[in-house]
Steps between C-alpha positions, in 0.01 A plus 500: 500500500860551619661392823544784749872443542725446195579134458763333284526140387811341349386283211764241432490431127688573184178511297419859399143413399426366848646818652292723278178315584575493872576875496173568313287314753684562829563863409125563516525420871799725555742209517833555329656199325879481481656235278774286643681229309636188665646186354240270655507141388146399410347171600404301188148383580158513333332663808521882475433550872781265601741679264399842629538398866841344428605822324390706803692280741812536285447879478479523878866402514593825319218739602388531859248786457161486337511357150286341232571215257274352236478203273250403235408206286244358263288198596368348176191288565565255212846425649384456863657834598829478310707711456403693814802683640717327237350739243821688424713195422210359297467822296881516464498144361200506264397864474153644546394377157633152572299486821187596302574238231529227762144582605348437154188291548513536878308710748651849512384614845765601750567695817778759512611514864704770668611465862658785693673440830540795739753484779475730800742482794342374822196386299646261243378389160154555352391369159255664258362304206364634172349218290368611162288252302503527123575328173806464283467655155551297181781728380729771629305826535635848574850626544748338744516673835844453653477319833172315443503137385136463394411851386427399140323171567287541816146641476355564849135410551267796432741627236534437129860618481830361610689706754729619217204627298360710786545874493664654810159603646362153435804338666469732800128416529582130476761519779299730726165338435610144554614518864867457418760374747655849511162649597469238774847589629408869509173446685669267749766760573246779536317305769806363680764766476722551804 
């Protein structure tokens, strides 16, 4: 179901994997995604939503037209939500395998959270959340996907595979079938386009 008038969103990110996924989902609605890079200083905080909103406010200083930013994180239940949005520095410090090793003997349930923030002139900011419950594997599984921090360790509920082990059709079904933040952005724009 495409929008009647061509629409374009600037997605402010340097992450090629995020761009590819956004294009896959938003493209189905006739929304073109254009990548823009900006040296945005990120807030260092555990709360993914706070980080995403801060990123959007910083991006507004450089981009006045409609744009999208996104942030993600991993809330590990055994650690009361840590590392949250601090996932990248945590993975950089200990690696995916190190994170898994620190969970030995502990509950392995977690929520992978993505938050997209859409900015539209005269309307302002709108957030879209995509929480995915799952478990952390006991070892690295699948091949590393550039741009994703938990691809080899996170197994979404209802699946037996990590994201890295999924075939392309399985990954597309996972993203489309799980009410992703990109799908929420597309449906919002379809109903509120001006």
